[in-house]
C-alpha positions in Angstrom: -204.7 -1.4 -105.4 -202.2 0.5 -103.2 -198.5 0.4 -103.9 -196.5 -2.2 -102.1 -193.8 -0.6 -100.0 -190.4 -2.3 -100.4 -188.6 -2.6 -97.1 -184.8 -2.1 -96.9 -183.0 -5.0 -95.2 -180.9 -4.1 -92.2 -177.2 -4.7 -92.9 -174.3 -5.7 -90.8 -171.3 -4.0 -92.4 -168.2 -6.1 -92.6 -166.0 -3.0 -92.4 -164.1 -4.4 -95.4 -164.9 -1.9 -98.1 -164.7 -4.2 -101.1 -166.6 -7.0 -99.5 -169.4 -4.6 -98.4 -169.6 -3.5 -102.1 -170.0 -7.1 -103.2 -172.7 -7.6 -100.5 -174.4 -4.4 -101.5 -174.0 -2.9 -98.1 -173.0 -5.8 -95.9 -174.3 -9.1 -94.5 -178.1 -9.1 -94.0 -178.6 -8.7 -90.2 -180.0 -11.9 -88.6 -179.2 -14.0 -91.7 -176.7 -17.0 -91.8 -173.8 -17.4 -94.2 -171.3 -20.2 -95.1 -167.8 -19.0 -95.8 -165.9 -21.8 -97.5 -162.4 -22.2 -98.8 -159.4 -24.4 -98.7 -157.0 -24.2 -95.7 -154.9 -21.1 -96.0 -157.5 -19.2 -98.0 -158.1 -16.6 -95.3 -161.4 -17.6 -93.8 -160.4 -17.2 -90.2 -158.7 -13.8 -90.9 -161.8 -12.6 -92.7 -164.2 -13.7 -89.9 -162.0 -12.2 -87.2 -161.7 -8.9 -89.1 -165.5 -8.7 -89.5 -165.8 -9.3 -85.8 -163.3 -6.7 -84.7 -164.7 -4.1 -87.1 -168.2 -4.9 -85.8 -167.2 -4.5 -82.2 -165.5 -1.2 -82.9 -168.9 0.0 -84.2 -170.6 -0.9 -81.0 -171.6 -4.5 -81.6 -170.9 -7.6 -79.6 -169.5 -10.8 -81.1 -169.0 -14.4 -80.1 -166.4 -16.5 -81.9 -166.9 -20.3 -81.3 -164.5 -22.9 -82.6 -165.2 -26.6 -83.3 -161.5 -27.1 -84.0 -158.8 -28.6 -81.7 -156.5 -25.7 -82.3 -156.1 -23.3 -79.4 -157.2 -19.7 -79.5 -153.8 -18.5 -78.3 -152.2 -20.0 -81.5 -154.8 -18.2 -83.6 -154.1 -14.9 -81.7 -150.4 -15.4 -82.4 -151.1 -15.2 -86.1 -153.7 -12.5 -85.9 -151.4 -10.3 -83.9 -149.4 -9.4 -87.1 -152.5 -7.8 -88.6 -153.4 -4.2 -87.9 -157.1 -4.8 -87.1 -156.3 -7.1 -84.2 -156.4 -5.6 -80.7 -155.8 -8.1 -77.9 -157.3 -5.7 -75.3 -160.7 -6.2 -76.9 -160.6 -10.0 -76.5 -162.8 -11.0 -73.5 -164.8 -7.9 -73.7 -167.2 -7.2 -76.5 -165.7 -10.0 -78.5 -165.7 -13.4 -76.7 -163.9 -16.6 -77.9 -165.3 -20.0 -77.0 -164.0 -23.5 -77.7 -166.8 -26.0 -78.2 -164.6 -28.7 -79.5 -164.6 -30.8 -76.3 -168.4 -30.4 -75.9 -168.8 -31.7 -79.5 -166.5 -34.6 -79.1 -167.8 -35.7 -75.7 -171.5 -34.7 -75.7 -172.5 -34.3 -79.3 -174.0 -31.6 -81.5 -177.1 -31.1 -79.4 -175.0 -30.0 -76.5 -173.0 -27.7 -78.8 -176.3 -26.0 -79.8 -177.3 -25.6 -76.2 -173.9 -24.2 -75.3 -174.0 -21.6 -78.1 -177.6 -20.6 -77.4 -176.6 -20.0 -73.8 -173.6 -18.0 -74.7 -175.4 -15.9 -77.3 -177.9 -14.9 -74.6 -175.3 -14.4 -71.9 -173.0 -12.3 -74.0 -175.8 -10.5 -75.8 -174.0 -11.2 -79.0 -175.5 -10.0 -82.3 -172.7 -11.7 -84.4 -171.9 -15.4 -84.0 -169.0 -17.0 -85.9 -168.7 -20.8 -85.9 -165.3 -22.0 -87.2 -165.1 -25.7 -88.1 -168.4 -26.6 -89.7 -166.7 -29.5 -91.4 -166.0 -31.1 -88.0 -169.7 -30.7 -87.2 -170.6 -32.4 -90.4 -168.2 -35.3 -89.6 -169.7 -35.7 -86.1 -173.2 -35.8 -87.5 -174.5 -39.3 -88.1 -176.7 -38.3 -91.0 -177.3 -35.3 -93.3 -180.5 -34.7 -91.3 -178.4 -34.2 -88.2 -176.3 -31.6 -89.9 -179.5 -29.8 -91.1 -180.9 -30.0 -87.6 -177.7 -28.5 -86.1 -177.7 -25.6 -88.5 -181.5 -25.1 -88.2 -181.5 -24.9 -84.4 -178.7 -22.4 -84.4 -180.4 -20.3 -87.0 -183.7 -20.3 -85.2 -182.2 -19.1 -81.9 -179.9 -16.6 -83.7 -182.8 -15.2 -85.6 -184.8 -14.9 -82.4 -181.8 -13.0 -80.8 -181.4 -10.9 -84.0 -177.9 -12.4 -84.4 -176.1 -12.8 -87.7 -174.3 -16.2 -88.1 -171.1 -16.9 -90.1 -170.2 -20.6 -90.5 -166.6 -21.3 -91.7 -165.7 -24.5 -93.4 -162.6 -25.8 -95.3 -164.7 -28.3 -97.4 -165.8 -27.5 -100.9 -169.5 -28.0 -100.5 -171.7 -28.6 -103.6 -175.0 -26.9 -104.2 -176.9 -29.9 -102.8 -175.0 -30.0 -99.5 -177.4 -29.6 -96.5 -175.3 -26.8 -95.2 -175.7 -24.7 -98.4 -179.4 -25.4 -98.7 -180.1 -24.2 -95.1 -178.2 -20.9 -95.1 -179.0 -17.5 -96.6 -175.7 -16.8 -98.3 -172.5 -18.6 -99.4 -169.1 -17.0 -99.9 -166.7 -19.1 -101.9 -162.9 -18.4 -101.6 -160.4 -20.0 -104.0 -156.9 -19.6 -105.5 -156.3 -19.8 -109.2 -153.0 -20.4 -110.9 -151.9 -19.6 -114.4 -148.3 -20.2 -115.4 -146.2 -19.1 -112.4 -148.8 -16.6 -111.2 -151.6 -17.2 -108.7 -154.5 -15.0 -107.7 -157.0 -15.3 -104.9 -160.7 -14.8 -105.8 -163.9 -14.6 -103.9 -167.5 -15.1 -105.2 -171.0 -15.0 -103.8 -172.6 -18.2 -104.8 -175.9 -17.6 -102.9 -177.5 -14.4 -101.5 -181.1 -15.2 -100.5 -183.4 -12.2 -100.7 -180.6 -9.8 -101.4 -178.9 -8.3 -104.4 -175.1 -8.8 -104.7 -172.3 -8.4 -107.2 -171.9 -11.9 -108.8 -168.9 -13.4 -110.5 -165.3 -13.7 -109.4 -163.5 -10.9 -107.6 -159.9 -10.6 -106.5 -158.8 -10.4 -102.9 -155.5 -10.5 -101.0 -154.3 -10.7 -97.5 -152.0 -7.8 -96.4 -150.8 -6.3 -93.1 -154.2 -4.6 -93.0 -156.0 -8.0 -93.2 -158.5 -9.1 -95.8 -158.7 -6.7 -98.8 -161.3 -7.3 -101.6 -161.1 -5.7 -105.1 -164.5 -6.0 -106.9 -164.2 -6.4 -110.7 -164.0 -2.9 -112.1 -166.6 -3.6 -114.8 -169.1 -4.9 -112.1 -168.8 -1.7 -110.1 -168.3 1.1 -112.6 -170.8 0.1 -115.3 -172.0 3.5 -116.4 -172.8 3.5 -120.2 -170.7 5.7 -122.5 -172.5 9.1 -122.8 -171.7 11.1 -125.9 -172.3 14.4 -124.0 -169.1 13.7 -122.0 -167.3 14.8 -125.2 -168.3 18.5 -125.2 -167.2 21.4 -127.3 -164.5 22.5 -124.9 -161.0 21.9 -126.0 -157.9 21.4 -123.9 -154.3 21.9 -125.0 -152.1 18.9 -125.7 -149.1 21.0 -124.8 -147.8 20.8 -128.4 -149.1 23.7 -130.5 -148.7 21.9 -133.9 -150.7 19.0 -132.5 -153.4 21.3 -131.2 -153.6 22.8 -134.7 -154.0 19.4 -136.3 -156.8 18.6 -133.8 -158.7 21.8 -134.7 -157.9 23.6 -131.4 -156.8 20.9 -129.0 -158.0 17.7 -127.5 -161.8 17.3 -126.9 -162.4 17.7 -123.2 -162.9 14.4 -121.2 -161.6 12.5 -124.2 -159.4 9.3 -124.0 -156.3 9.5 -126.2 -154.3 6.4 -127.1 -150.6 6.9 -128.2 -149.4 3.9 -130.0 -145.8 3.3 -131.1 -142.5 1.4 -130.4 -140.2 2.1 -127.6 -138.3 5.4 -128.0 -140.6 7.0 -130.5 -141.8 9.8 -128.1 -145.0 8.5 -126.5 -144.0 9.4 -122.9 -142.5 12.7 -124.1 -145.7 13.7 -125.7 -147.5 12.7 -122.5 -145.2 14.9 -120.5 -146.1 17.9 -122.6 -149.7 17.1 -122.0 -149.2 16.9 -118.2 -147.0 20.0 -118.1 -150.2 22.0 -118.7 -151.6 21.1 -115.2 -152.4 23.9 -112.8 -153.5 24.2 -109.2 -157.1 24.6 -110.5 -156.7 21.6 -112.9 -154.2 19.1 -111.2 -153.1 15.9 -112.8 -151.9 12.3 -111.9 -149.3 10.3 -113.8 -149.5 6.5 -113.4 -146.2 4.9 -114.5 -144.9 1.4 -114.5 -141.4 1.7 -116.0 -140.0 5.1 -115.0 -139.9 6.4 -111.5 -140.8 10.0 -110.5 -137.1 11.0 -110.4 -136.5 9.6 -113.9 -139.5 11.4 -115.3 -138.3 14.7 -113.7 -134.9 14.3 -115.3 -136.4 13.3 -118.6 -138.6 16.4 -118.5 -135.7 18.7 -117.7 -133.8 17.4 -120.7 -136.6 18.6 -123.0 -137.0 21.9 -121.2 -140.0 21.0 -119.0 -140.1 21.7 -115.3 -141.8 18.9 -113.4 -140.1 19.3 -110.1 -142.0 22.5 -109.1 -145.5 21.2 -109.9 -144.7 17.8 -108.3 -143.3 19.4 -105.1 -146.4 21.7 -105.0 -148.8 18.7 -105.4 -150.1 20.0 -108.8 -148.9 16.8 -110.4 -148.9 13.5 -108.5 -146.8 10.6 -109.7 -147.9 7.1 -108.8 -145.2 4.6 -109.8 -146.0 0.9 -109.5 -143.9 -1.9 -110.9 -146.1 -4.5 -112.4 -144.4 -7.4 -110.5 -147.2 -9.6 -109.0 -149.7 -6.7 -109.3 -153.4 -7.5 -109.4 -155.5 -6.1 -112.2 -158.5 -4.9 -110.3 -156.4 -3.6 -107.4 -154.7 -1.3 -109.9 -158.0 -0.3 -111.5 -159.4 0.8 -108.1 -156.1 2.5 -107.3 -156.3 4.6 -110.5 -159.9 5.7 -109.9 -159.3 6.4 -106.2 -156.1 8.4 -106.8 -157.8 10.5 -109.5 -160.8 11.2 -107.2 -158.6 11.9 -104.2 -156.4 14.3 -106.1 -159.4 15.8 -108.0 -157.3 15.4 -111.1 -158.4 16.8 -114.5 -155.5 15.4 -116.5 -154.3 11.8 -116.3 -151.3 10.1 -118.1 -151.3 6.2 -117.9 -147.9 5.0 -119.1 -148.7 2.4 -120.2 -152.1 0.7 -120.9 -150.2 -2.3 -122.3 -148.5 -2.9 -119.0 -152.0 -3.0 -117.3 -153.3 -5.4 -119.9 -150.5 -7.9 -119.2 -151.7 -8.2 -115.6 -155.0 -9.8 -116.6 -155.3 -13.5 -115.9 -158.1 -13.6 -118.5 -157.3 -11.4 -121.5 -160.9 -11.8 -122.7 -162.1 -9.3 -120.2 -159.7 -6.4 -121.1 -162.2 -4.6 -123.3 -164.8 -4.6 -120.5 -162.1 -3.6 -118.0 -160.8 -0.6 -120.0 -164.3 0.4 -121.0 -165.4 0.7 -117.3 -162.2 2.4 -116.3 -162.2 5.0 -119.0 -166.0 5.7 -118.7 -165.5 6.3 -115.0 -162.7 8.7 -115.7 -164.8 10.6 -118.2 -167.6 10.9 -115.7 -165.1 12.5 -113.3 -164.4 15.3 -115.9 -160.9 13.9 -116.7 -159.0 14.1 -120.0 -156.7 11.0 -120.4 -153.6 10.1 -122.3 -152.7 6.4 -122.4 -149.7 4.9 -124.1 -149.4 1.5 -125.8 -146.1 0.0 -126.9 -146.1 -1.9 -130.2 -143.3 -4.5 -130.9 -142.2 -3.7 -134.4 -139.9 -0.8 -134.7 -139.9 -1.1 -138.5 -142.0 -2.7 -141.0 -145.6 -2.4 -142.3 -147.1 -4.6 -139.6 -148.4 -3.0 -136.4 -149.0 -5.0 -133.2 -151.9 -3.0 -132.1 -154.5 -3.6 -129.4 -157.7 -5.3 -130.4 -160.0 -3.4 -132.6 -162.6 -3.4 -129.7 -160.0 -1.8 -127.4 -159.0 0.8 -129.9 -162.7 1.7 -130.5 -163.2 2.7 -126.9 -160.7 5.5 -127.2 -161.7 8.8 -128.7 -158.4 9.9 -130.2 -155.8 7.5 -131.7 -152.3 8.7 -132.5 -149.9 6.4 -134.4 -146.1 7.0 -133.9 -143.5 5.1 -135.9 -139.8 5.0 -136.9 -138.9 5.5 -140.6 -135.6 5.4 -142.4 -135.3 8.1 -145.1 -132.1 9.3 -146.8 -129.9 7.3 -144.4 -131.6 9.0 -141.4 -133.8 7.5 -138.7 -136.9 9.7 -138.2 -139.8 9.6 -135.9 -143.2 9.8 -137.6 -146.6 10.6 -136.2 -150.1 10.6 -137.7 -153.6 11.1 -136.3 -155.7 8.0 -137.1 -158.9 9.2 -135.6 -160.6 11.9 -133.5 -164.1 10.9 -132.5 -166.8 13.1 -134.2 -164.3 15.8 -135.1 -162.3 16.9 -138.1 -158.5 16.6 -138.0 -155.4 17.0 -140.1 -154.3 13.5 -141.2 -151.0 14.5 -142.7 -147.8 12.7 -141.5 -145.6 14.8 -139.3 -142.0 14.3 -138.3 -141.4 14.2 -134.5 -138.5 16.4 -133.5 -137.3 16.1 -129.9 -134.5 18.4 -128.5 -133.7 20.3 -125.4 -136.6 22.7 -126.2 -139.2 19.9 -126.2 -141.2 18.0 -128.8 -142.2 19.6 -132.1 -144.2 18.3 -135.1 -142.9 19.5 -138.4 -144.3 19.0 -141.9 -142.2 16.5 -143.8 -142.4 13.6 -146.2 -144.2 15.7 -148.9 -142.2 13.8 -151.6 -142.2 10.4 -150.1 -144.5 7.5 -149.9 -144.9 4.3 -147.8 -143.5 6.2 -144.8 -145.4 4.3 -142.2 -144.0 1.0 -143.6 -140.7 2.2 -142.0 -138.9 2.2 -145.4 -140.3 5.2 -147.4 -139.4 5.9 -151.0 -139.0 9.3 -152.6 -140.8 10.1 -155.8 -140.3 12.7 -158.5 -141.5 16.2 -157.4 -142.3 17.3 -161.0 
């Protein structure tokens, strides 16, 4: 028996990067889709953006409405979005109202009208807005099926892709959903005072797609989709990413404790309360960036100017490398920020800057963005594995609540396990003095010095000194001295 040759389906790109990722390349050319969502979910914006992007690539589109709302009113709202170009209207993208035809003559005449216009306009993309009205006008479910089937048949003959828009929430047994090749579902979810918009592909006949819920938002650029990080970057952890090469942490005593420096492409987690030196240690790490090995800092609490001033106070010059583009600072307050949007931003900035060192200050701030905390392990696994694959060494900070005491509010054990190096930083009171303490908890597949060190920060930088040789219970925050004899 000969081998069966698998044919690649021709795709109609939406021009919306994240959506084309979900669709594994775009809509299947000549297929039909239902795009459903409540009023205000962005269906009309999405469809118009697809149409304008398609026309810019040389296609021709027909946008037909079964709604009473005028096109001018729609154009008024679309004019605030960057993709909209009024000069293109009436050319390769035509707008047609079929509302009066539907009301006065019925669905059969709507089908004839659209068939005629597809042929006359030589359209290869048809958008029908207001499928709910057609369903209301139909006397039976069979009439709805016939309406969709006749449009599909002519569109397929004309090699035309069809997008039906509806504000109703159709169930899987609805005639509209059983007839079409794909279904895009748009919704808004609320948790506490926050809300997030999500899109999912409920049906993709004969085509692969990224399933599940994915975030989207509507900006000045129009419809923007952020596929779930773990659904896109799903490379398995490869041990060979941790090679024998070592990179300096920027603090010589720490390099010595690590046996020569940080393992290349490793992920280090710095855990400790506010003020213990996590960011300062991260700044020493980033100060080693060069033009050949640039870096990116992702911060959520301190702006670039604050970091520059902080570095100057400990003897580090960040102004020169930042001005030269060797170190790029990306500061983003976490107010109303979406988790997957941030994940894609981190990966894209690292790739764009060709960074080899990354400081994320802090991972805890990112975790708080998640509407569903149960996916944080998968999210961080995908994010860190993608950074490893790009030949990047990463420092991430995590703030714990308790400044003193034996209890540590650490991330979940699963989250800690995806990091390669784990550093614990604490405060301790000894001999009526408040001291910063650091210990190495783990270094994956490598020996290290586990002794406690005192963190000393002055205008010359951060140093780790040997201390606490005659004290115990230091990490509890209240160490006790014991007899040296």
